[in-house]
C-alpha positions in Angstrom: 132.5 71.0 -106.2 131.2 68.8 -104.1 131.5 69.5 -100.4 134.1 67.1 -99.6 136.2 67.4 -102.6 138.6 69.4 -100.9 139.2 66.2 -98.4 139.8 64.2 -101.7 142.2 66.9 -102.9 144.3 66.8 -99.9 144.4 62.9 -99.4 145.8 63.1 -103.0 148.3 65.7 -102.2 149.6 63.8 -99.3 149.8 60.2 -101.1 152.0 62.2 -103.7 154.3 63.4 -100.8 154.8 59.6 -99.6 157.9 58.0 -100.4 158.6 54.2 -99.8 162.3 55.2 -99.3 161.4 58.3 -96.8 161.6 57.1 -92.9 161.0 58.8 -90.7 158.2 61.1 -91.7 158.8 64.8 -92.3 157.9 66.7 -89.3 154.9 68.0 -90.6 153.4 64.7 -91.3 155.0 63.3 -87.9 153.0 66.2 -86.2 149.9 65.6 -88.0 150.0 61.8 -87.5 151.0 62.2 -83.5 148.2 64.7 -83.0 145.5 61.9 -84.4 147.1 59.3 -82.3 146.8 61.7 -79.2 143.3 62.1 -80.2 142.7 58.3 -80.4 144.3 57.9 -77.1 141.7 60.4 -75.3 139.6 58.9 -72.8 136.4 60.3 -71.2 138.1 62.1 -68.6 140.5 63.6 -70.8 137.8 64.8 -73.2 135.8 66.3 -70.4 138.5 69.0 -70.2 137.6 70.4 -73.4 134.5 72.5 -73.9 131.5 71.0 -75.3 132.3 72.1 -78.7 135.9 71.0 -78.9 134.8 67.5 -77.1 132.0 67.0 -80.0 134.6 67.8 -82.7 137.4 65.4 -81.7 134.8 62.9 -81.1 133.4 63.1 -84.7 136.9 63.0 -85.6 137.9 59.8 -83.7 134.8 58.2 -85.2 135.9 59.1 -88.7 139.3 57.9 -88.3 138.2 54.9 -86.6 135.6 54.2 -89.4 138.4 54.7 -91.9 140.5 52.3 -90.2 138.0 49.7 -90.0 136.6 50.1 -93.1 139.6 50.8 -95.6 142.8 49.9 -93.5 145.9 51.7 -92.0 147.3 52.9 -95.1 143.9 55.1 -95.9 143.8 56.0 -92.2 147.1 57.2 -92.2 146.6 59.3 -95.4 143.4 61.1 -93.4 145.4 61.9 -90.3 148.4 63.3 -92.5 145.6 65.0 -94.9 144.0 67.9 -93.0 143.7 69.1 -89.3 141.3 67.7 -86.8 139.1 70.8 -87.5 138.7 69.9 -91.1 138.6 66.2 -90.4 135.7 67.1 -87.9 133.5 68.5 -90.9 134.2 65.2 -93.0 132.8 63.3 -90.1 129.6 65.7 -90.0 129.3 65.3 -94.0 129.6 61.8 -93.8 126.9 61.2 -91.1 124.3 63.8 -92.6 125.1 63.3 -96.4 
């Protein structure tokens, strides 16, 4: 299994849970989406409050989500935000930038 196959599997699982008639998102998905939105709203001051490791991880996730949004569009960016917690998304960013 490739190192990022887990992420692709999570994306597929999340895609399967989406339903055109479901509004609003179920609470777990809404919480994940809100967490990603909060992360994207952070500025240098709020990022500086965390540890160096946390700051680095959150910057990697922000970069990944921004790249996905700009490169693949908002739908796929939403799937990414729903598919995995920030800590796992940060590892996708590392794989992407080094792989």
